[in-house]
C-alpha positions as CSV (number, residue, x, y, z in Angstrom):
1,M,-54.9,104.6,28.7
2,T,-52.4,106.0,26.2
3,Q,-52.4,109.3,28.0
4,R,-52.1,107.7,31.5
5,H,-49.1,105.6,30.3
6,A,-47.6,108.6,28.8
7,A,-47.9,110.6,32.2
8,L,-46.3,107.7,34.1
9,G,-43.4,107.6,31.7
10,I,-42.8,111.3,32.1
11,G,-42.9,111.0,35.9
12,A,-40.5,108.1,35.9
13,S,-38.0,110.0,33.8
14,L,-38.2,113.0,36.0
15,L,-37.7,110.8,39.1
16,G,-34.7,109.3,37.5
17,V,-33.2,112.7,37.1
18,V,-34.0,113.9,40.7
19,L,-32.6,110.8,42.5
20,P,-29.1,111.0,41.1
21,L,-29.0,114.7,42.1
22,S,-30.1,113.9,45.7
23,G,-27.5,111.2,46.0
24,C,-24.9,113.7,44.9
25,D,-26.0,116.2,47.6
26,R,-25.8,113.5,50.3
27,A,-22.4,112.5,49.2
28,S,-21.2,116.0,49.2
29,A,-22.7,116.7,52.7
30,K,-21.1,113.5,54.1
31,S,-17.7,114.4,52.8
32,S,-18.0,117.8,54.5
33,K,-18.8,116.4,58.0
34,P,-15.9,116.2,60.6
35,G,-14.3,112.9,61.5
36,P,-15.3,110.7,64.4
37,S,-13.1,112.6,66.7
38,G,-15.2,115.7,66.3
39,S,-12.3,117.8,64.8
40,S,-11.3,118.9,61.4
41,D,-8.2,117.8,59.8
42,S,-6.2,120.6,61.7
43,G,-7.4,119.4,65.2
44,K,-9.8,120.3,67.9
45,R,-9.8,124.0,69.1
46,V,-8.8,124.3,72.8
47,V,-8.2,127.3,75.1
48,V,-4.8,127.3,76.7
49,V,-3.2,129.5,79.4
50,K,0.3,129.9,80.6
51,P,1.1,129.7,84.4
52,T,1.5,132.9,86.3
53,R,3.6,133.7,89.3
54,Q,1.9,135.2,92.4
55,D,1.9,134.8,96.2
56,V,-0.5,132.0,97.4
57,T,-1.7,131.6,100.9
58,R,-3.1,128.5,102.6
59,T,-6.3,129.6,104.5
60,V,-8.8,127.8,106.7
61,D,-12.2,129.5,106.8
62,Q,-14.5,128.6,109.7
63,P,-17.6,130.1,111.4
64,A,-16.6,132.2,114.4
65,T,-18.2,133.9,117.4
66,V,-17.2,137.2,119.0
67,Y,-16.7,137.4,122.8
68,A,-15.7,140.3,125.2
69,L,-12.1,140.2,126.2
70,N,-13.3,140.1,129.8
71,A,-16.9,140.0,131.1
72,A,-18.3,140.1,134.6
73,T,-21.8,139.7,136.1
74,L,-22.0,141.7,139.3
75,F,-23.9,140.3,142.3
76,A,-24.4,141.7,145.8
77,Q,-22.5,140.2,148.8
78,V,-25.0,141.6,151.3
79,A,-28.7,141.6,151.4
80,G,-30.6,144.9,151.6
81,Y,-32.6,147.5,149.6
82,L,-31.1,149.1,146.5
83,T,-30.9,152.8,147.4
84,S,-29.3,153.9,144.1
85,I,-28.1,152.5,140.8
86,E,-25.8,154.8,138.8
87,V,-25.6,153.1,135.4
88,D,-27.8,151.7,132.7
89,K,-27.3,149.7,129.5
90,G,-24.7,151.1,127.1
91,D,-23.0,153.3,129.8
92,A,-19.2,153.3,129.8
93,V,-17.5,152.5,133.1
94,T,-14.0,152.4,134.4
95,P,-12.5,150.4,137.3
96,G,-13.7,151.7,140.6
97,K,-16.7,153.6,139.2
98,L,-19.8,153.4,141.5
99,I,-22.4,151.1,140.1
100,A,-25.0,150.8,142.9
101,T,-25.5,151.3,146.6
102,I,-27.4,148.9,149.0
103,E,-28.8,150.0,152.4
104,V,-28.0,147.5,155.2
105,P,-29.4,149.0,158.5
106,E,-28.7,145.9,160.7
107,L,-25.1,145.9,159.8
108,R,-24.7,149.6,160.7
109,A,-26.4,148.9,164.1
110,E,-24.1,146.0,164.7
111,R,-21.2,148.2,163.8
112,Q,-22.2,150.8,166.4
113,K,-22.4,148.1,169.0
114,L,-19.0,146.8,168.2
115,L,-17.6,150.4,168.3
116,A,-18.9,150.5,172.0
117,Q,-17.3,147.2,172.7
118,V,-14.0,148.3,171.3
119,A,-14.1,151.5,173.4
120,Q,-15.0,149.5,176.6
121,S,-12.2,147.0,176.0
122,R,-9.7,149.8,175.5
123,A,-10.9,151.4,178.7
124,E,-10.4,148.1,180.6
125,L,-7.0,147.8,179.1
126,A,-6.0,151.3,180.2
127,A,-7.3,150.6,183.8
128,A,-5.3,147.3,183.8
129,K,-2.2,149.2,182.8
130,V,-2.7,151.7,185.6
131,E,-3.2,148.8,188.0
132,L,0.0,147.2,186.7
133,E,1.9,150.3,187.4
134,R,0.5,150.4,191.0
135,S,1.3,146.7,191.6
136,A,4.8,147.3,190.2
137,S,5.3,150.1,192.8
138,S,4.0,147.9,195.6
139,L,6.4,145.2,194.6
140,L,9.3,147.7,194.7
141,A,8.2,148.8,198.1
142,A,8.0,145.2,199.3
143,Q,11.4,144.4,197.9
144,A,12.8,147.5,199.7
145,G,11.2,146.4,203.0
146,E,12.7,142.9,202.4
147,N,16.2,144.4,202.0
148,R,15.8,146.6,205.1
149,A,14.6,143.6,207.1
150,D,17.5,141.5,205.8
151,A,20.0,144.2,206.8
152,D,18.3,144.6,210.3
153,L,18.5,140.8,210.7
154,A,22.2,140.8,209.9
155,L,22.8,143.6,212.5
156,K,20.8,142.0,215.2
157,K,22.5,138.7,214.6
158,S,25.9,140.4,214.9
159,L,24.9,142.0,218.2
160,Y,23.6,138.8,219.6
161,E,26.9,137.0,218.7
162,R,28.9,139.7,220.4
163,A,26.7,139.6,223.4
164,K,27.3,135.8,223.7
165,D,31.1,136.4,223.6
166,L,30.9,139.1,226.2
167,R,28.7,137.0,228.4
168,K,31.4,134.4,228.4
169,D,33.8,137.0,229.8
170,G,31.2,138.2,232.3
171,V,31.1,141.7,230.7
172,V,27.3,141.6,230.0
173,S,24.5,140.3,232.1
174,V,22.2,137.4,231.2
175,Q,19.4,139.9,230.7
176,D,21.4,141.8,228.1
177,L,22.1,138.6,226.3
178,E,18.5,137.6,226.2
179,V,17.6,141.1,224.9
180,A,20.1,140.7,222.1
181,E,18.8,137.2,221.3
182,G,15.2,138.6,221.2
183,G,16.2,141.4,218.9
184,W,17.8,138.9,216.5
185,K,14.7,136.6,216.4
186,E,12.5,139.7,215.9
187,A,14.6,140.8,212.9
188,A,14.3,137.3,211.5
189,A,10.5,137.4,211.7
190,A,10.5,140.8,210.2
191,L,12.5,139.5,207.2
192,T,10.1,136.6,206.8
193,L,7.2,139.1,206.7
194,A,8.9,141.3,204.2
195,Q,9.6,138.3,201.9
196,A,5.9,137.4,202.1
197,R,5.0,140.9,201.2
198,V,7.3,140.7,198.1
199,K,5.7,137.5,197.0
200,E,2.2,139.0,197.4
201,A,3.2,142.1,195.4
202,E,4.6,139.8,192.7
203,A,1.4,137.8,192.6
204,V,-0.6,141.1,192.3
205,K,1.6,142.2,189.4
206,H,1.2,138.9,187.6
207,E,-2.5,139.1,188.1
208,T,-2.6,142.6,186.7
209,E,-0.5,141.5,183.7
210,A,-3.0,138.7,183.0
211,K,-5.8,141.3,183.2
212,I,-3.9,143.3,180.6
213,D,-3.7,140.3,178.3
214,V,-7.4,139.7,178.7
215,A,-8.1,143.3,177.9
216,L,-5.9,143.2,174.9
217,A,-7.6,140.1,173.6
218,R,-11.0,141.8,174.1
219,V,-9.8,144.8,172.1
220,D,-8.4,142.5,169.4
221,T,-11.7,140.5,169.2
222,A,-13.9,143.6,169.1
223,T,-11.6,145.2,166.5
224,S,-11.6,142.1,164.4
225,E,-15.4,142.0,164.5
226,L,-15.6,145.6,163.6
227,S,-13.3,145.0,160.6
228,R,-15.5,142.1,159.5
229,I,-18.6,144.4,159.7
230,D,-16.8,147.1,157.8
231,A,-15.8,144.6,155.1
232,R,-19.4,143.6,154.7
233,L,-20.6,147.2,154.7
234,S,-18.0,147.8,151.9
235,Y,-19.9,145.3,149.8
236,S,-23.0,147.5,150.1
237,T,-21.2,149.8,147.6
238,I,-20.8,148.0,144.3
239,L,-18.0,149.2,142.1
240,S,-17.0,148.3,138.6
241,P,-14.0,145.9,138.3
242,L,-13.5,146.6,134.5
243,K,-13.1,149.3,131.9
244,G,-15.9,148.6,129.5
245,I,-19.6,149.1,128.9
246,V,-22.8,147.9,130.8
247,T,-24.4,145.4,128.5
248,R,-27.4,144.6,130.8
249,R,-29.1,145.9,133.9
250,Y,-31.2,143.6,136.0
251,V,-32.7,145.6,138.9
252,D,-34.1,149.0,139.7
253,K,-33.9,151.4,142.6
254,G,-35.8,150.2,145.7
255,A,-35.5,146.5,144.8
256,L,-34.8,144.0,147.6
257,I,-31.4,142.5,146.8
258,Q,-30.5,139.0,148.1
259,Q,-27.1,138.0,149.2
260,A,-25.3,135.9,146.5
261,T,-23.8,132.7,147.9
262,S,-22.7,129.5,146.3
263,S,-25.9,127.7,147.6
264,S,-28.3,130.5,146.7
265,T,-30.4,130.4,143.5
266,Q,-32.7,133.4,144.3
267,A,-30.0,136.1,144.2
268,A,-30.5,138.4,141.2
269,P,-27.5,140.0,139.5
270,I,-27.1,143.8,139.4
271,V,-25.5,144.4,135.9
272,D,-23.3,142.8,133.2
273,I,-20.1,144.6,132.2
274,S,-18.1,143.7,129.2
275,E,-14.6,144.9,128.2
276,I,-14.7,145.3,124.4
277,D,-11.9,147.7,123.5
278,R,-10.3,144.4,122.6
279,V,-12.3,141.2,121.9
280,R,-11.8,137.5,121.6
281,V,-13.0,135.5,118.6
282,D,-13.4,131.7,119.0
283,F,-13.6,129.2,116.1
284,Q,-13.1,125.5,115.5
285,V,-10.4,124.2,113.2
286,P,-10.9,120.7,111.6
287,E,-8.6,117.9,112.6
288,K,-6.7,117.9,109.2
289,D,-5.8,121.6,109.7
290,A,-5.1,121.6,113.4
291,G,-1.4,120.9,113.0
292,W,-0.9,124.1,111.1
293,V,-2.2,126.4,113.9
294,E,0.5,128.5,115.7
295,V,0.3,131.4,118.2
296,G,0.8,134.7,116.4
297,Q,-0.7,133.6,113.0
298,P,-2.8,136.3,111.3
299,V,-6.6,135.8,111.3
300,T,-9.0,137.9,109.4
301,L,-12.7,138.1,110.3
302,R,-15.8,139.1,108.3
303,V,-19.1,139.5,110.2
304,D,-22.7,139.1,109.2
305,V,-23.6,142.7,110.0
306,E,-24.8,144.6,107.0
307,K,-22.9,147.8,107.9
308,Y,-19.6,145.9,108.0
309,K,-20.1,143.4,105.2
310,D,-17.2,144.9,103.3
311,R,-14.9,145.4,106.2
312,V,-12.2,142.9,107.1
313,F,-11.0,142.8,110.7
314,S,-7.4,141.7,111.4
315,G,-6.3,139.8,114.5
316,T,-3.8,137.2,115.6
317,V,-4.0,133.8,117.2
318,T,-3.4,134.2,120.9
319,R,-4.1,130.6,122.1
320,F,-5.5,127.2,121.1
321,A,-6.8,124.2,122.9
322,G,-4.1,121.8,121.8
323,A,-6.6,118.9,121.9
324,L,-9.5,117.8,119.7
325,D,-13.1,117.6,121.0
326,A,-15.8,115.0,120.3
327,A,-16.4,116.6,116.9
328,R,-12.7,116.2,115.9
329,T,-12.1,119.9,115.9
330,M,-9.8,122.1,117.9
331,L,-10.8,125.4,119.6
332,V,-8.7,128.4,118.5
333,E,-8.9,131.9,120.0
334,A,-7.8,135.1,118.3
335,E,-7.8,138.7,119.7
336,Y,-8.8,141.8,117.8
337,D,-8.3,145.5,118.6
338,N,-11.8,147.1,118.8
339,A,-11.4,150.7,119.6
340,D,-14.5,151.7,117.7
341,H,-16.6,148.9,119.2
342,A,-17.6,147.7,115.8
343,L,-17.3,144.1,117.0
344,M,-19.9,143.3,119.6
345,P,-20.0,140.2,121.9
346,G,-22.3,137.6,120.4
347,M,-21.7,138.5,116.7
348,F,-21.2,135.7,114.2
349,G,-18.8,135.7,111.3
350,T,-16.2,133.8,109.3
351,A,-12.6,133.6,110.5
352,S,-9.9,133.1,107.9
353,L,-6.8,131.6,109.4
354,E,-3.6,131.9,107.2
355,T,-1.6,128.7,107.9
356,G,1.0,129.1,105.2
357,R,2.3,131.3,102.3
358,S,4.2,130.6,99.1
359,K,5.8,133.6,97.6
360,S,6.0,134.0,93.8
361,A,4.5,130.6,93.2
362,L,3.7,129.1,89.8
363,T,-0.1,129.0,89.6
364,L,-2.9,127.8,87.3
365,P,-6.7,128.1,87.2
366,P,-8.3,125.1,88.9
367,E,-10.0,124.0,85.6
368,A,-6.5,123.4,84.1
369,V,-5.7,120.7,86.7
370,V,-7.3,117.3,86.2
371,T,-7.4,114.5,88.8
372,K,-6.5,111.1,87.4
373,G,-6.8,108.6,90.2
374,A,-4.3,109.6,92.8
375,D,-2.4,111.8,90.4
376,R,-2.9,115.5,89.4
377,V,-2.1,116.1,85.7
378,V,-2.2,118.9,83.2
379,F,-2.4,118.8,79.4
380,V,0.3,120.8,77.7
381,V,0.2,121.8,74.0
382,T,3.4,121.5,72.1
383,D,3.5,122.1,68.3
384,G,-0.3,121.4,68.1
385,V,-0.1,118.1,70.0
386,V,-1.4,117.5,73.5
387,H,1.0,116.0,76.1
388,K,-0.1,114.8,79.5
389,K,2.1,115.9,82.4
390,K,2.0,114.8,86.0
391,V,2.3,117.7,88.4
392,V,2.8,118.2,92.1
393,V,0.2,120.6,93.6
394,G,0.8,122.9,96.5
395,F,-1.7,125.2,98.0
396,D,-5.2,125.0,96.5
397,R,-7.2,128.2,97.1
398,G,-10.2,127.1,95.1
399,W,-9.7,129.9,92.5
400,V,-6.0,129.2,91.9
401,V,-3.8,126.2,92.3
402,E,-0.1,126.3,93.1
403,I,2.1,124.0,90.9
404,K,5.2,123.0,92.8
405,E,6.7,120.5,90.3
406,G,6.2,119.2,86.7
407,L,5.5,122.4,84.8
408,G,7.4,125.3,83.3
409,P,6.4,129.0,83.3
410,S,6.2,129.0,79.4
411,D,4.1,125.8,79.0
412,A,0.7,126.3,77.3
413,V,-1.8,124.4,79.5
414,V,-5.2,123.4,78.2
415,L,-8.2,124.6,80.2
416,G,-11.0,122.1,80.8
417,A,-9.0,119.2,79.4
418,G,-11.1,116.4,80.8
419,R,-11.8,114.7,77.4
420,L,-8.4,115.1,75.8
421,T,-6.1,112.2,75.3
422,D,-2.3,112.2,75.2
423,G,-1.0,112.8,71.6
424,M,-4.3,114.4,70.3
425,K,-3.9,117.1,67.7
426,V,-5.4,120.4,68.7
427,V,-5.6,124.0,67.7
428,P,-4.6,126.1,70.8
429,I,-6.3,129.4,71.4
430,E,-4.3,131.3,74.0
431,R,-6.2,133.1,76.7
432,S,-4.7,136.4,77.8
433,E,-2.8,136.6,81.0
434,E,-5.1,139.5,81.9
435,G,-8.1,137.3,81.5
436,H,-6.5,134.6,83.7
437,E,-5.9,137.1,86.4
438,A,-9.4,138.7,86.0
439,M,-10.9,135.2,86.4
440,A,-8.8,134.5,89.4
441,D,-9.8,137.9,90.9
442,A,-13.5,137.2,90.3
443,E,-13.2,133.8,91.9
444,H,-11.3,135.3,94.8
445,A,-14.1,137.8,95.4
446,R,-16.6,135.0,96.0
447,E,-17.3,134.7,99.7
448,P,-16.2,131.2,100.9
449,G,-18.7,128.9,102.6
450,P,-18.6,129.1,106.5
451,S,-18.1,125.5,107.1
452,T,-15.5,124.5,104.4
453,A,-11.8,124.7,104.7
454,S,-10.7,126.1,101.3
455,A,-7.1,124.7,101.8
456,S,-8.3,121.2,101.2
457,Q,-6.1,119.5,98.7
458,S,-7.7,116.1,98.4
459,A,-11.1,117.0,96.8
460,E,-11.4,116.0,93.1
461,R,-12.0,118.7,90.5
462,P,-15.1,118.4,88.4
463,R,-14.2,116.9,85.0
């Protein structure tokens, strides 16, 4: 018992020594902890950056599709057998180059028949012209006879009148008077006959002229039919309407080709030709950005082809719809020079439309700008104290934000200031301007998403 009590006394005395020491350690540790604000007496450490000046562009990035500047699918205008086809996929063609030839024997036979009809009509016309000349001569002869009969009648009438006067004086006999009267009447009848012959000659001439008109009409009809057949035969030779390449061939030599009409669904095309020395690129612009689009604006294009993944194609806006579709977007078309044929019809890519530019703008990294309700604010460190400033934001490119008002070029702006409050003491650690630009360059190198417009200024920044 005595030993046990002695052991307990020693343990208690030792415990009494240890407990005060432990309490001293806890008090010391507690005094070394930071205050409730999470900072030491000198303030919270924050990274600050000063605004930089650089050119900022407002860009709309949208998915785009490449089309040929002009494209044509060639059909046959006549039915027949394909006797030759001179091109195949990938061949270059120029306007007027022979593409294919179709044999149409029935048209050629009809053409020979029409040629004979034209020759016959022309022969009939020539005969009618000869007959007209003959009838004209007959008319002239009849008119001359009429003139002679008229003169003879005048003479015979004069002799008769003189005979009557002489008979009154008893100079001539009754018989002589009767002979003079008979001569006068005979001359009158001869004149009537001559006049009838003139009218007959005139009628023959008019009839011949009508025959000539008929012959001319027959010649014109036959010639017109021949021209129609020649036009249809010209369709048997298919020529290229464009300077481009053959992108597809549908038929082979010997195939039966049907005539392409608006009501026919069986006619097969011959080839597809696309003009791609210059191409069109179509893309849709959202409603909120449609008002910025103008003809002549620069548009860059990146395509999804591995070979050209680092190549940027440059073009300009040539036209736009001027109206929104059901999806509340507007169709915009740009054109690109494509001498090396790197852009192929049907390619997909991302079109970047520059809708505005601010030169030598004051800019900050996006993490330095905080959204507070409807306001955009930054936290500026002055003499170790944070001050909140409201700013007016211009172009927001995603990796850099334009500051139009509310900030000076020498202000030290806190990065990632979402938890700071106005008036808080901080220890600023300045990030180098080179680091700021390197970060911006790294962000700029990121490929933007195909369906987002990076110029949006209403989206909130993550806090």
